[in-house]
TORMARMAR-704338 format. One line per 4 residues: number of its first residue (from 1); their letters; for each residue x, y, z of C-alpha. Coordinates in steps of 0.001 Angstrom, whole numbers, m for minus. Layout:
N
NUM	a	X Y Z ~ ...
//
This chain:
837
1	xxxx	m24952 62980 m48034 ~ m28365 63216 m47150 ~ m27115 64434 m43839 ~ m25255 67031 m45039
5	xxxx	m28096 68234 m47543 ~ m29977 68830 m44522 ~ m27936 70834 m42624 ~ m27233 73200 m45485
9	xxxx	m30932 73022 m46529 ~ m31848 74012 m42633 ~ m28723 76940 m42769 ~ m27114 74984 m39943
13	xxxx	m23711 76108 m38569 ~ m20473 75265 m39369 ~ m19965 73676 m36584 ~ m22495 71133 m37128
17	xxxx	m20905 69864 m40468 ~ m17514 69880 m38809 ~ m18978 67543 m36368 ~ m20931 65176 m38843
21	xxxx	m17873 64696 m40652 ~ m15428 64048 m37361 ~ m17667 61361 m36333 ~ m17859 59714 m39731
25	xxxx	m13897 59800 m40040 ~ m13663 58543 m36258 ~ m15735 55907 m37133 ~ m13965 54883 m40265
29	xxxx	m10892 55225 m38323 ~ m12057 52720 m35725 ~ m12516 50100 m38644 ~ m9244 50269 m39745
33	xxxx	m7850 47281 m37792 ~ m10580 45207 m38903 ~ m9534 46352 m42473 ~ m6251 45337 m42008
37	xxxx	m6823 41883 m41001 ~ m7976 41763 m44596 ~ m6001 43732 m46649 ~ m2188 44476 m45643
41	xxxx	640 46073 m47297 ~ m87 48160 m50392 ~ m3598 47267 m50943 ~ m4326 48721 m47319
45	xxxx	m2662 51911 m47880 ~ m4735 52191 m51479 ~ m7676 51317 m49929 ~ m6790 53994 m47253
49	xxxx	m6102 56328 m49555 ~ m8814 56193 m51720 ~ m10928 56418 m48513 ~ m9394 59889 m48082
53	xxxx	m9841 61248 m51339 ~ m13431 60938 m51151 ~ m13675 62084 m47632 ~ m11816 65364 m49090
57	xxxx	m13885 65218 m52418 ~ m16694 65323 m50219 ~ m15853 68114 m47969 ~ m15010 70438 m51269
61	xxxx	m18278 68777 m52352 ~ m19688 70333 m49359 ~ m17927 73146 m49409 ~ m19354 74389 m52964
65	xxxx	m22774 73736 m52038 ~ m22750 75657 m48872 ~ m20645 78841 m50834 ~ m23126 78426 m53993
69	xxxx	m26391 77116 m52847 ~ m28895 76340 m55521 ~ m26567 78155 m57749 ~ m23645 75680 m57834
73	xxxx	m21682 75380 m60992 ~ m20227 72517 m62733 ~ m17131 71636 m60932 ~ m14667 71751 m63560
77	xxxx	m15521 75523 m64058 ~ m14208 76666 m60411 ~ m10403 77280 m60782 ~ m9410 75105 m57926
81	xxxx	m7596 71833 m58207 ~ m6808 69826 m54954 ~ m3585 68030 m55052 ~ m2472 65023 m52835
85	xxxx	1532 65365 m52118 ~ 4093 63348 m50380 ~ 3178 59798 m49280 ~ m550 60652 m49967
89	xxxx	343 61326 m53417 ~ 2108 58154 m53654 ~ m528 56085 m51949 ~ 1075 55391 m49263
93	xxxx	204 57190 m46804 ~ 77 55351 m42722 ~ m2819 55634 m40363 ~ m1560 58378 m37945
97	xxxx	548 60139 m40870 ~ m13 63950 m42039 ~ m2127 64390 m44701 ~ m280 66442 m47231
101	xxxx	m2099 68247 m49546 ~ m1892 71064 m52177 ~ m4623 73563 m53192 ~ m3797 75262 m56283
105	xxxx	m6060 78029 m58121 ~ m6136 80304 m60677 ~ m7298 84122 m60354 ~ m10917 84407 m62130
109	xxxx	m12793 87917 m60955 ~ m16154 85418 m61139 ~ m15589 83209 m58013 ~ m14300 84084 m54405
113	xxxx	m11531 81099 m54496 ~ m10151 82601 m51068 ~ m13470 82121 m49421 ~ m13896 78544 m50927
117	xxxx	m10054 77728 m50061 ~ m10481 79218 m46383 ~ m13604 77343 m45795 ~ m12702 73932 m47022
121	xxxx	m9517 74274 m44296 ~ m11401 75246 m41794 ~ m13906 72095 m42149 ~ m10818 69869 m42781
125	xxxx	m9265 70806 m39485 ~ m11902 71115 m37306 ~ m13192 67294 m38733 ~ m9869 65981 m36868
129	xxxx	m7738 65108 m40098 ~ m4126 65655 m39225 ~ m3153 67897 m42346 ~ m194 69464 m43988
133	xxxx	m1133 72143 m46585 ~ 164 74659 m48835 ~ m1902 77157 m51134 ~ m274 78550 m54576
137	xxxx	m1399 80044 m57704 ~ m737 77912 m60711 ~ 1613 80556 m61628 ~ 3567 81124 m58312
141	xxxx	4380 77209 m58133 ~ 7726 77390 m59857 ~ 8682 80129 m57837 ~ 7708 78167 m54827
145	xxxx	9726 75221 m55666 ~ 12925 76922 m56087 ~ 12547 78591 m52669 ~ 13194 74826 m51032
149	xxxx	14473 71591 m52031 ~ 11715 70027 m49683 ~ 8548 72276 m51895 ~ 10212 70798 m54903
153	xxxx	10226 67332 m53594 ~ 6524 67203 m52646 ~ 5331 69164 m55884 ~ 7101 66273 m58059
157	xxxx	5355 63712 m56797 ~ 1512 65199 m56563 ~ m1474 63858 m57856 ~ m5156 65116 m58758
161	xxxx	m7823 64252 m55952 ~ m10621 66562 m57042 ~ m11646 70346 m58377 ~ m11083 71574 m61995
165	xxxx	m9423 69514 m64269 ~ m8601 72496 m66139 ~ m6710 74136 m63461 ~ m4853 70665 m62565
169	xxxx	m3483 70119 m66313 ~ m2071 73796 m66025 ~ m827 72733 m62766 ~ 591 69369 m64675
173	xxxx	2560 71569 m67187 ~ 4162 73778 m64348 ~ 4765 70518 m62213 ~ 6670 69031 m65313
177	xxxx	8360 72589 m65834 ~ 9390 72109 m61968 ~ 10928 68610 m62614 ~ 12977 69469 m65903
181	xxxx	14441 73072 m64227 ~ 17823 72382 m62552 ~ 17706 68623 m62199 ~ 21322 68017 m61478
185	xxxx	21119 70105 m58288 ~ 18057 68457 m57224 ~ 19197 65282 m57375 ~ 22951 66148 m55764
189	xxxx	20793 67369 m53098 ~ 18560 64638 m52663 ~ 21467 62323 m52785 ~ 23115 64359 m49906
193	xxxx	20281 64570 m47686 ~ 19858 60466 m47811 ~ 23688 60442 m47245 ~ 23131 62729 m43877
197	xxxx	20092 60637 m43321 ~ 21657 57299 m43355 ~ 24437 58354 m40665 ~ 21622 59462 m38526
201	xxxx	19967 56296 m38138 ~ 22246 53621 m39253 ~ 21540 49972 m39066 ~ 19764 48899 m35746
205	xxxx	17759 45795 m33969 ~ 15024 48816 m33427 ~ 14928 50278 m37030 ~ 13115 53460 m37649
209	xxxx	10581 52037 m40458 ~ 10932 55111 m42308 ~ 14027 56901 m41990 ~ 16402 53810 m41108
213	xxxx	19076 52655 m43767 ~ 16707 50604 m46287 ~ 13720 52361 m44700 ~ 11028 53971 m46573
217	xxxx	12854 57228 m47273 ~ 15370 55151 m49269 ~ 12597 54074 m51399 ~ 11096 57505 m51647
221	xxxx	14843 58543 m52555 ~ 14992 56154 m55868 ~ 11495 57338 m56997 ~ 12330 60882 m56407
225	xxxx	15428 60356 m58650 ~ 13412 58303 m61478 ~ 10923 60728 m61630 ~ 13197 63495 m61937
229	xxxx	14873 61789 m64765 ~ 12310 59675 m66529 ~ 8888 61610 m65637 ~ 7774 57829 m64430
233	xxxx	4511 57120 m62028 ~ 6154 54143 m60834 ~ 8991 52443 m60486 ~ 7312 49596 m62404
237	xxxx	7830 51381 m65465 ~ 11240 51092 m65566 ~ 11323 47123 m65317 ~ 13613 45623 m68011
241	xxxx	14986 49054 m68720 ~ 16759 49889 m65382 ~ 16953 46452 m63782 ~ 15401 43038 m64369
245	xxxx	11789 41869 m63334 ~ 13154 39949 m60519 ~ 15276 42563 m59100 ~ 12044 44832 m59172
249	xxxx	9871 42142 m57651 ~ 12501 41265 m54920 ~ 12394 44854 m54119 ~ 8851 45106 m54062
253	xxxx	8498 42174 m51776 ~ 10900 43886 m48982 ~ 8816 47405 m49632 ~ 5612 45297 m48752
257	xxxx	6769 44415 m45710 ~ 7958 47706 m43952 ~ 4639 48793 m45244 ~ 2946 46270 m43531
261	xxxx	5105 46613 m40453 ~ 4413 50693 m40150 ~ 818 50404 m40498 ~ 626 47607 m37520
265	xxxx	2835 49890 m35463 ~ 540 52879 m36159 ~ m2620 50819 m35080 ~ m962 49832 m31901
269	xxxx	421 52911 m30938 ~ m2713 54669 m31931 ~ m323 57422 m33320 ~ 2330 58258 m35771
273	xxxx	5045 55392 m34597 ~ 7632 54407 m37185 ~ 10177 52380 m35049 ~ 10062 48952 m34168
277	xxxx	10514 48538 m30650 ~ 11139 45313 m28474 ~ 7497 45926 m27059 ~ 5694 46391 m30157
281	xxxx	7386 43192 m31862 ~ 4955 40593 m30266 ~ 1724 42545 m31403 ~ 2916 43356 m34815
285	xxxx	4242 39420 m35115 ~ 264 38619 m34362 ~ m976 41112 m36469 ~ 1202 40260 m39598
289	xxxx	938 36244 m38754 ~ 4332 35539 m37338 ~ 4259 32864 m34998 ~ 7820 33623 m34215
293	xxxx	9057 36878 m33066 ~ 12649 36791 m34113 ~ 11491 35677 m37579 ~ 9960 38908 m37843
297	xxxx	12430 41111 m36599 ~ 15070 39329 m39033 ~ 12687 39825 m41921 ~ 12320 43199 m41588
301	xxxx	16221 43581 m41082 ~ 16573 41624 m44516 ~ 13912 43917 m46099 ~ 15769 46784 m45223
305	xxxx	19008 45643 m46469 ~ 17299 44742 m49577 ~ 15764 47975 m50076 ~ 19195 49962 m49164
309	xxxx	21170 47555 m51833 ~ 18616 48063 m54310 ~ 18393 51841 m53830 ~ 22286 52636 m53972
313	xxxx	22685 50649 m57083 ~ 20357 52138 m59029 ~ 20178 55563 m57481 ~ 23639 55739 m58694
317	xxxx	23135 53949 m62189 ~ 20216 56660 m62777 ~ 22195 59988 m61556 ~ 25466 59186 m62837
321	xxxx	25282 61378 m65671 ~ 24100 64525 m63317 ~ 26690 63549 m60740 ~ 29882 63529 m62574
325	xxxx	32800 65731 m62482 ~ 34270 65784 m65833 ~ 37601 67306 m64152 ~ 38458 63612 m62661
329	xxxx	38022 62149 m66219 ~ 42073 62430 m66252 ~ 42385 61471 m62760 ~ 40374 58275 m63148
333	xxxx	42377 57291 m66432 ~ 45545 57383 m64272 ~ 44202 55872 m61470 ~ 43022 52846 m63337
337	xxxx	43243 49376 m61700 ~ 41815 47105 m64336 ~ 39391 47729 m67457 ~ 36533 49993 m65837
341	xxxx	37847 49957 m62393 ~ 39475 52902 m60724 ~ 40455 53846 m57094 ~ 40492 57546 m56309
345	xxxx	41307 59219 m52837 ~ 40280 55926 m51221 ~ 37363 54921 m53146 ~ 36804 51961 m55551
349	xxxx	34534 52807 m58473 ~ 33521 50482 m61322 ~ 31707 51604 m64571 ~ 27974 50207 m64864
353	xxxx	29133 49379 m68530 ~ 31537 46633 m67136 ~ 30712 43194 m67659 ~ 29671 41167 m64006
357	xxxx	33335 39769 m63260 ~ 33997 36482 m61623 ~ 34184 36297 m57549 ~ 37828 35706 m57770
361	xxxx	38522 38297 m60067 ~ 36884 40851 m57684 ~ 38786 39119 m54942 ~ 41818 39532 m56606
365	xxxx	41292 43277 m57030 ~ 41194 43850 m53176 ~ 43926 41790 m52505 ~ 46186 44050 m55095
369	xxxx	45049 47328 m53301 ~ 47535 48896 m50641 ~ 46369 48018 m47186 ~ 44135 50971 m45869
373	xxxx	40209 51863 m45180 ~ 38437 51880 m48710 ~ 35111 53210 m49574 ~ 33184 51396 m52105
377	xxxx	31241 53263 m55232 ~ 27851 51558 m56139 ~ 29113 50664 m59254 ~ 31790 48303 m57687
381	xxxx	28702 47376 m55210 ~ 26874 46268 m58032 ~ 29724 44213 m59183 ~ 29622 42472 m55866
385	xxxx	25601 41982 m55657 ~ 25277 39944 m59374 ~ 28635 38134 m59281 ~ 28065 34437 m59681
389	xxxx	29483 32481 m56723 ~ 29306 28383 m57236 ~ 29754 25879 m54882 ~ 31813 24529 m53049
393	xxxx	34099 27584 m53163 ~ 37269 27073 m54941 ~ 40633 26522 m52736 ~ 41666 29699 m54721
397	xxxx	38730 31667 m53287 ~ 39933 30785 m49719 ~ 43472 31780 m50447 ~ 42130 35282 m51554
401	xxxx	40021 35413 m48621 ~ 42641 34410 m46350 ~ 45064 37166 m47924 ~ 42260 39967 m47429
405	xxxx	41928 38860 m43303 ~ 45658 39291 m43379 ~ 45423 43001 m43814 ~ 45389 45630 m41513
409	xxxx	42118 47417 m42648 ~ 39626 44151 m43298 ~ 36631 45790 m42300 ~ 35631 47969 m45159
413	xxxx	35791 44485 m47084 ~ 33445 42818 m44777 ~ 30974 45877 m44974 ~ 31398 45488 m48793
417	xxxx	30614 41781 m48554 ~ 27403 42867 m46133 ~ 26167 45783 m48343 ~ 26481 43378 m51592
421	xxxx	25067 40685 m50051 ~ 27684 37887 m50311 ~ 29109 37782 m46636 ~ 27113 34283 m46148
425	xxxx	28174 33576 m49659 ~ 31911 33804 m49139 ~ 31574 32613 m45416 ~ 29281 29886 m45375
429	xxxx	29460 30606 m41205 ~ 26916 33510 m41129 ~ 24229 31240 m43042 ~ 22135 30947 m39820
433	xxxx	23081 34365 m38150 ~ 22444 36849 m41184 ~ 20248 39417 m39860 ~ 19748 37765 m37183
437	xxxx	18664 39930 m33829 ~ 19620 39673 m30438 ~ 16941 40090 m27956 ~ 19322 40388 m25074
441	xxxx	19109 43997 m23969 ~ 22742 43849 m24355 ~ 23585 43796 m28263 ~ 22354 47051 m29974
445	xxxx	22997 45033 m33833 ~ 22302 42040 m35174 ~ 24763 39113 m35080 ~ 26343 39951 m38907
449	xxxx	26778 43581 m37961 ~ 28129 42969 m34719 ~ 30872 40464 m36265 ~ 31875 42803 m38286
453	xxxx	31775 45940 m36104 ~ 33995 43533 m33611 ~ 36308 43287 m36673 ~ 36507 47147 m36841
457	xxxx	37131 47504 m33028 ~ 39787 44892 m33627 ~ 41433 47079 m36267 ~ 41362 50201 m34510
461	xxxx	42303 49662 m30894 ~ 41973 52933 m28691 ~ 43532 51496 m25766 ~ 47192 51629 m25628
465	xxxx	47963 49051 m23204 ~ 46109 46578 m25499 ~ 47518 48361 m28582 ~ 50877 47342 m27590
469	xxxx	49515 43581 m26490 ~ 48575 43270 m30038 ~ 51581 44119 m31684 ~ 53302 41478 m29806
473	xxxx	51637 39140 m31929 ~ 53025 37248 m34990 ~ 51047 37752 m38404 ~ 49858 34239 m37655
477	xxxx	48512 35210 m34359 ~ 47198 38489 m35902 ~ 45326 36128 m38897 ~ 43891 33721 m36049
481	xxxx	42745 36321 m33898 ~ 41010 38033 m37335 ~ 39530 34527 m38109 ~ 38095 34273 m34039
485	xxxx	36462 37731 m33905 ~ 35035 37539 m37246 ~ 33266 34143 m36056 ~ 32950 34183 m32510
489	xxxx	29536 34476 m32576 ~ 28210 32508 m36025 ~ 26853 29625 m33527 ~ 24032 31610 m32701
493	xxxx	20615 30744 m34007 ~ 20686 27410 m32938 ~ 19208 25660 m29536 ~ 22831 24320 m28736
497	xxxx	25088 26599 m26815 ~ 26370 29065 m29885 ~ 29854 29079 m27987 ~ 30178 25337 m28415
501	xxxx	28536 25384 m31769 ~ 30533 28468 m33194 ~ 34129 26458 m32287 ~ 33168 23362 m34458
505	xxxx	32215 25763 m37248 ~ 35496 28095 m37042 ~ 37475 25129 m37253 ~ 35904 24122 m40385
509	xxxx	36518 27328 m41893 ~ 39852 27904 m40336 ~ 40754 24549 m41968 ~ 39528 25913 m45461
513	xxxx	41492 28922 m45037 ~ 44768 26469 m44222 ~ 45633 27945 m41068 ~ 48293 25796 m38811
517	xxxx	47103 22946 m36615 ~ 48314 24792 m33186 ~ 46321 27793 m34513 ~ 43323 25848 m35297
521	xxxx	43187 24644 m32233 ~ 43599 28269 m30302 ~ 40803 29630 m32909 ~ 38481 26702 m31639
525	xxxx	39338 27407 m27839 ~ 38787 31277 m28119 ~ 35533 31119 m29718 ~ 34676 28457 m27060
529	xxxx	35710 30863 m24261 ~ 34819 34092 m25913 ~ 31817 35439 m23208 ~ 34338 33981 m20480
533	xxxx	36691 37007 m19468 ~ 34003 39277 m19440 ~ 31663 37100 m17382 ~ 34486 36519 m14954
537	xxxx	35313 40288 m14862 ~ 31821 41567 m14619 ~ 30459 39099 m12276 ~ 32577 37302 m9984
541	xxxx	35256 38465 m7547 ~ 38684 38693 m9330 ~ 40991 39225 m6651 ~ 39850 35465 m5323
545	xxxx	42502 32816 m6080 ~ 39971 30289 m6595 ~ 38017 32245 m9279 ~ 41868 33079 m11272
549	xxxx	42524 29324 m11254 ~ 39394 28028 m12533 ~ 39360 31008 m15489 ~ 42544 29936 m16164
553	xxxx	41642 26130 m16233 ~ 39436 27248 m19228 ~ 41939 29577 m20917 ~ 44996 26948 m20904
557	xxxx	48286 29309 m21296 ~ 49329 32855 m21394 ~ 49403 32779 m24858 ~ 45866 32164 m25141
561	xxxx	45074 34447 m22312 ~ 46531 37483 m24428 ~ 44422 36586 m27502 ~ 41319 36133 m25487
565	xxxx	42071 39858 m23906 ~ 41828 41560 m27278 ~ 39146 39622 m28387 ~ 37410 40421 m25695
569	xxxx	38013 43999 m26000 ~ 36824 43823 m29677 ~ 33789 41956 m28708 ~ 32511 44440 m26248
573	xxxx	33272 47517 m28137 ~ 31492 45747 m31147 ~ 28340 45586 m29078 ~ 27243 49125 m29353
577	xxxx	28582 52542 m28800 ~ 29552 53442 m25084 ~ 29297 49736 m23596 ~ 33022 49544 m23477
581	xxxx	33855 51866 m20549 ~ 36505 53118 m18283 ~ 35082 50758 m15321 ~ 35119 47852 m17493
585	xxxx	38383 48753 m19024 ~ 39950 48105 m15589 ~ 37966 45049 m14625 ~ 39302 43416 m17532
589	xxxx	42755 44702 m17184 ~ 42665 43808 m13419 ~ 41735 40238 m14283 ~ 44219 39828 m17166
593	xxxx	47061 41145 m15156 ~ 46278 38764 m12176 ~ 45582 35648 m14570 ~ 48721 36019 m15881
597	xxxx	50548 35812 m12779 ~ 48735 32269 m11591 ~ 49736 31299 m15600 ~ 53179 30674 m13622
601	xxxx	51891 27398 m11418 ~ 50910 24867 m14309 ~ 50133 22508 m11440 ~ 47303 24676 m10000
605	xxxx	45792 25159 m13233 ~ 45635 21693 m14083 ~ 43952 21415 m10834 ~ 41281 23927 m11185
609	xxxx	40703 22366 m14770 ~ 40062 18975 m13049 ~ 38059 20568 m10671 ~ 36016 22439 m13394
613	xxxx	35237 18432 m15081 ~ 33869 17274 m11437 ~ 31865 19882 m10841 ~ 30051 19657 m14218
617	xxxx	29881 16020 m13690 ~ 28282 16474 m10204 ~ 25970 19128 m12049 ~ 24646 16412 m14055
621	xxxx	23815 13862 m11379 ~ 19703 13737 m10379 ~ 20691 13865 m6769 ~ 22814 17411 m7459
625	xxxx	19430 18699 m9497 ~ 16941 17613 m6547 ~ 18728 20142 m4269 ~ 17849 23589 m3564
629	xxxx	19407 25933 m5744 ~ 20876 27664 m2844 ~ 22380 24659 m1867 ~ 23556 23832 m5576
633	xxxx	25465 27204 m5133 ~ 26909 26349 m1925 ~ 28337 23221 m2976 ~ 29697 24518 m6070
637	xxxx	31434 27743 m3724 ~ 33441 25224 m1640 ~ 37065 26614 m2001 ~ 39477 23697 m2070
641	xxxx	39860 21326 m5072 ~ 41014 18488 m2931 ~ 37582 18218 m1500 ~ 36041 17692 m4658
645	xxxx	39463 15151 m5951 ~ 38987 13216 m2663 ~ 35465 12537 m2695 ~ 33325 10317 m4800
649	xxxx	30520 12190 m6579 ~ 27682 11222 m4477 ~ 29496 11902 m1357 ~ 30432 15286 m2339
653	xxxx	26424 15954 m2515 ~ 26080 13768 851 ~ 28557 15856 2896 ~ 26861 19281 1603
657	xxxx	23302 18067 2692 ~ 24700 17307 5871 ~ 26481 20242 6285 ~ 23546 22349 5335
661	xxxx	21009 20501 8224 ~ 23758 20847 11013 ~ 23334 22766 13390 ~ 26602 23587 16114
665	xxxx	28106 20379 15283 ~ 27416 16762 14265 ~ 29617 13682 14164 ~ 29710 9936 12778
669	xxxx	31991 7293 14433 ~ 32565 4205 11846 ~ 34233 1001 12955 ~ 33835 m999 9849
673	xxxx	37404 m1685 9219 ~ 39181 740 11039 ~ 38426 3630 12755 ~ 37083 6785 10977
677	xxxx	35624 9919 12650 ~ 33628 12242 10742 ~ 32918 15865 12559 ~ 31024 19177 11218
681	xxxx	31183 21981 13335 ~ 30222 25794 13453 ~ 31169 26053 16917 ~ 35107 25797 17784
685	xxxx	36658 22326 17975 ~ 39545 21589 20048 ~ 41644 19532 17611 ~ 44781 19493 19422
689	xxxx	42644 17919 22533 ~ 40670 15311 20818 ~ 44203 14431 18826 ~ 46061 14089 21892
693	xxxx	43223 11965 23704 ~ 43674 9602 21221 ~ 47256 9641 20695 ~ 47385 5811 21712
697	xxxx	46023 5673 18223 ~ 47867 6286 14881 ~ 46146 8574 12724 ~ 46756 7258 8934
701	xxxx	45058 10358 7398 ~ 42970 13193 8448 ~ 41273 15741 5962 ~ 40149 19216 7089
705	xxxx	38174 21214 4708 ~ 36241 24687 4912 ~ 32663 23930 3153 ~ 29980 26780 3855
709	xxxx	28342 29070 6035 ~ 31194 28805 8582 ~ 30957 24744 8453 ~ 34279 23242 8835
713	xxxx	34803 19128 7961 ~ 36828 16960 9478 ~ 37636 13212 8698 ~ 40158 11889 10731
717	xxxx	41186 8167 9369 ~ 43037 5647 12444 ~ 45457 2776 11366 ~ 43730 196 14296
721	xxxx	40359 238 15615 ~ 38618 377 18762 ~ 36217 m2605 20211 ~ 32621 m1760 20519
725	xxxx	32410 m787 24197 ~ 34767 1742 23558 ~ 32415 3618 20958 ~ 30219 5643 23856
729	xxxx	33818 6342 25592 ~ 35052 8003 22156 ~ 31505 9596 21662 ~ 32003 11684 25289
733	xxxx	35731 12607 24073 ~ 34667 13988 20918 ~ 31631 15926 22548 ~ 34353 17453 25225
737	xxxx	36701 18526 22629 ~ 34106 21433 21544 ~ 35495 22769 24994 ~ 37975 24698 24206
741	xxxx	39335 25264 27895 ~ 40337 21695 28227 ~ 44231 20830 27684 ~ 46425 17597 27769
745	xxxx	49842 16885 28517 ~ 51606 16339 25412 ~ 54308 13942 25006 ~ 57801 15016 23946
749	xxxx	57845 15548 20253 ~ 61078 16043 18282 ~ 61035 18302 14999 ~ 64118 19817 13703
753	xxxx	64063 23029 11672 ~ 64952 21683 8354 ~ 61855 19428 8751 ~ 59186 22497 8222
757	xxxx	58923 24320 5265 ~ 56805 27446 5097 ~ 55942 28524 1665 ~ 54039 31968 1762
761	xxxx	53851 32455 m1722 ~ 51929 29619 m2346 ~ 49249 31581 m3778 ~ 47749 35204 m3109
765	xxxx	45236 33904 81 ~ 47163 31017 1303 ~ 50579 29697 2867 ~ 51413 26007 2974
769	xxxx	53198 24290 5783 ~ 54883 21111 5130 ~ 56163 18989 7763 ~ 58615 15865 7044
773	xxxx	59915 14045 10001 ~ 59805 11125 12360 ~ 56472 9792 13079 ~ 56318 9976 16824
777	xxxx	53142 9106 18693 ~ 51003 12312 19704 ~ 52998 14162 16747 ~ 49864 15566 14859
781	xxxx	47817 16499 18119 ~ 51227 18476 18683 ~ 51172 20149 15759 ~ 47697 20929 15777
785	xxxx	48189 22596 19286 ~ 50721 24699 17904 ~ 48447 26050 15070 ~ 45945 26279 17858
789	xxxx	48242 28754 19632 ~ 48924 30543 16865 ~ 45249 31137 15524 ~ 46387 29546 12454
793	xxxx	43231 28816 10224 ~ 44027 25244 8652 ~ 41573 24731 5556 ~ 43252 21834 4195
797	xxxx	45572 19119 5697 ~ 46891 16455 3830 ~ 48400 13586 6130 ~ 50489 11023 4963
801	xxxx	52113 8649 7673 ~ 54142 5225 7505 ~ 55507 3108 10391 ~ 58429 5414 10529
805	xxxx	57845 9007 8443 ~ 55310 11439 8014 ~ 54706 14035 5297 ~ 52183 16244 6060
809	xxxx	51013 19083 4556 ~ 48464 22158 5576 ~ 47333 24784 3557 ~ 46648 28196 6410
813	xxxx	44744 31036 5531 ~ 46789 34125 5250 ~ 45526 36519 8161 ~ 46889 37781 11629
817	xxxx	49851 39092 9666 ~ 50920 35350 10022 ~ 53293 35549 7277 ~ 54970 38511 8692
821	xxxx	56168 36264 11489 ~ 56690 32973 9830 ~ 59727 32469 12748 ~ 57315 32201 15498
825	xxxx	55732 29135 13738 ~ 59266 27779 13344 ~ 59919 28451 17037 ~ 56693 27001 18286
829	xxxx	56877 23805 16140 ~ 60535 23048 16787 ~ 60843 24824 20535 ~ 64111 26223 18947
833	xxxx	65017 30047 18311 ~ 65546 29869 14622 ~ 68032 33096 13503 ~ 67449 33842 9704
837	x	70089 36399 7793
//
């Protein structure tokens, strides 16, 4: 103040004054983060408001001193009042919000009020305060308030800051007149305005603290309505008149958290930022003392739910006398459901005078409603919010919930349960996931809302093919699918795999709902596999046979596939707008059609399931964990399931390691017991030459597996053994077998056409050749020579021979149009021309 006086005494410039205030305001703002560590929530906002009051009062005093000099009259004699508006008036002004202010005056020939007001505005603006202002003569306030609802809104929550008490008293009379004028129109307009805003800013995991459903604007709404009707200065004045102390306390605790979060956001962003964006959550958590970021987000979502619920119920309770349409009275009488409860035009109403009904009574009312979508009035929301629910839930309650789940339109009831806060009380599975955010960059909603949105998508399928598929389900199948859709994510919020936890949880609720045991098993499987279809469709090659059989090994049968397809559609649509696109729709459809084809081959699905179990056991081995990640992926990518069936877990890892280290080729010879040869090769192997050269030895079995990186693995076991001095000779033979130009004169082999079977429909990518004939020396060498001549790539061979008979089968790749010329295979193997009809 001394510095200000010094400038005035020296007749300094307005610029010097504004510079002085600007420096003071800047210094004050830099102190706000420190102040926030000591005072948060409403305490911080009150302190901030009072500081602004003192700054503005000092500015006004400075202007008066500047204008009047040593002839300064009493401040109350000057007919000007400075009035706070909006959040500034409510002492809820955040750090970077505009300072909304009204300067009101009365005409008086003795004062140049226009000059005083003009100088004050220039000083405020030049000092750097963000000002939203209005200037009115006292007698003009009433007219101005009727021009725009926004003006009336700001005027009815005014607060005197400084100036003339006489002018403020005159202003207060006008403000009360404004408050009482045309209350019904104002109340209806504010409610309609709020409904529009709530649709524009729905629930989100990145909520707008000010505008979203349950945000500070909802808090403002209930204050505006209460102020208009009762003329109160704070909502606490209505405690034990409109709501209980406990209800008000819960609301205030929620509001306090939003105040803290919004202030933190403004301080972090150093600007007006009302959105709790993901990038701000770590710092907001730190500033508010939350060690768990997810818990902070969950608490904010819960607070917004609480404010939304409180606002909806008590705005309607206050305003019902103003918004009732008496022309509807007779309609209500004709549409009474029970005492105090009515249904009209798809909306269910309940009188606030009706005693809170038991939960089963309320559920019975819902069950009795015709099956169509409904909206629920705040009075009916009030019934569900304050109904008593005792535990354990009665069998009758579960029966009523089951009947609701059978309805075609269950979404509206789930939304009612969420809005009233009984979702987790009726369905205990939601206890851990209520208001639980999902920071995965994918979901737009917390778990509870996503689950409800998924049910909405299930009940409103837009894709004709999926809708037709859904209509083929029996009523019981539709029920189990709705149960799965509702509870598929309730295993989240724990350290374990949420699909596995969710599968256990859904079994418990399904039993409470008395689903059939067969359907309970399907529920558990569908929850356990609810992400499988989308992951396979979007991340894997869905035209690969191995992918399809592995997928179906997890799903089981065609009925589960049908149910999972519809579930996946609902789940993705419940994520958020625009996530389900024509592109992923096609991928899911293609996977469904391809998987449906393989469901006919139960044996292959069983093999795929067996393969998946072996893979899991391999992955649990310490030896597997020690492998480089890229080699782990290569090992699991080996196409042949037979490879996994025929080898021990450690052998699988050992073979993969050897294959990974190998250059062109490698081999080992084992002579303990009977002779065994193991060959790894990247370059071609003249297998016909090798077997023909060793034709004096009977082959007991032979394995051929394609591994990875172009490596092929051969293991040939013989019935007899060789002497130790023959090992070096055998090594030379194997090395020569990598020369594709070598050829051995084959013994005469006899195979009849009826002893050869070629199945080109074995799978999408492979055909199978089976040979059952007499055991002949050199038979296997002859067969392999034929395959080499026809450029047939054998990926797996099963060799079974006895003294008199052989039963061999070979899996070959469908390439070079080989299946268009099967006669050539028959002719070469049997040396006979085959004539086929």
